[in-house]
N, C-alpha and C positions, 0 to 999 in steps of 0.2 A: 384859427390858430389858438392853441392852448396858451394859458397865461405863462406856462413854463418855457414856451418856445419864442417868446418875444425877442426882437432884436435888441442888442445892447446899445447904449448910447452914453455919451459923455456930456455932462452939464458943466458949462463954464461959469464960474462964480465971479462976482464983482471984484473980489480981491485978487483975481488972476489964477486962483487954484482951480482944479477940476475935480469933479465927482463922477465916478464910473457907476452906471446903473446896469445891472445884468441879472439874469436868472442863474442861480447856482445849480439848477436842476434842468433836466431835459425830459420831455414827455415823448416817448417813442410810440405812443398809441396803445400800449399795453401796460406800461408801468412808468413811474417817474424815477429817474436815475440821477444820482449826484454826478455832475459833469466831471469833477476831478477823479471820480472812480472809474471812468472810462479809460480804455487803452490810450496811450499817449498819441497814437496816430489816428485815432477816431476823430472825424470832422466835428463832432459835438463836444469833444473834450474842452474844458474851459479855455485853455490857451488857444486852441484852434478856432473855437467859436468866436472869440474876440478878434483874432487875426482876420478871419473871413469877413468881418464887418469893417475892416480898415482901422481898427483900434490897435495901438501898440501896447500889449499887455505889460511889458517891462516898465512902462511909465507908471503903472499902478501896483508894482511889486509882484506881478504874476509872471513866472518864468517858464520857459519851455521844459516840460517834464523829461524829454529825452536828454537834453543837455544837463539837467540837474542830476539825472540818474548816472550819466556818464562821468560827471565830476565826482560823484560819490564813489563810484566803483573804480575809476581809473585815474582820478585826480592826482594821486601821489606817484604815478608811474612816469618815468622819463620817456623821451621820444623814442629812444632805442628800445626800451622795454615794450612800448606800444607796438612798434614795428615788428618786433620778434613775436609778440602775441598774435598779431594779424597774420604773419607768415605761418606760424604753427597752426592756427585755426584754418587757414586756407589749405594747408596740406591735409589736415584732418577731414575737411569737407571733400576734397578730391578723393581721398581713400574711401569715404562713405559712398560717394557716387559710383566709384568703380565696383564697390561691393554690392551695389544694387539698392541702396537705401535712399 
């Protein structure tokens, strides 16, 4: 196992605080990649890498990139606006499928 692919762990301190130890990079065998630069759904993305080891990333200020992106893009929209957007996109996808795309 490469030093970049070690499992993350949490160290409990005497004062009750915790320290998260992890590798910010992933070695895929050909190159070393910054975990946060991977696609949000990649299993080695920093958030997913920590979750897969049973660590709650939110406890250490690391949040789901999908949720963060959605908040940035759609955070100011009302429920009705979001429903309309979903409906419009659904109709557009249906039209694309019918057209053979």
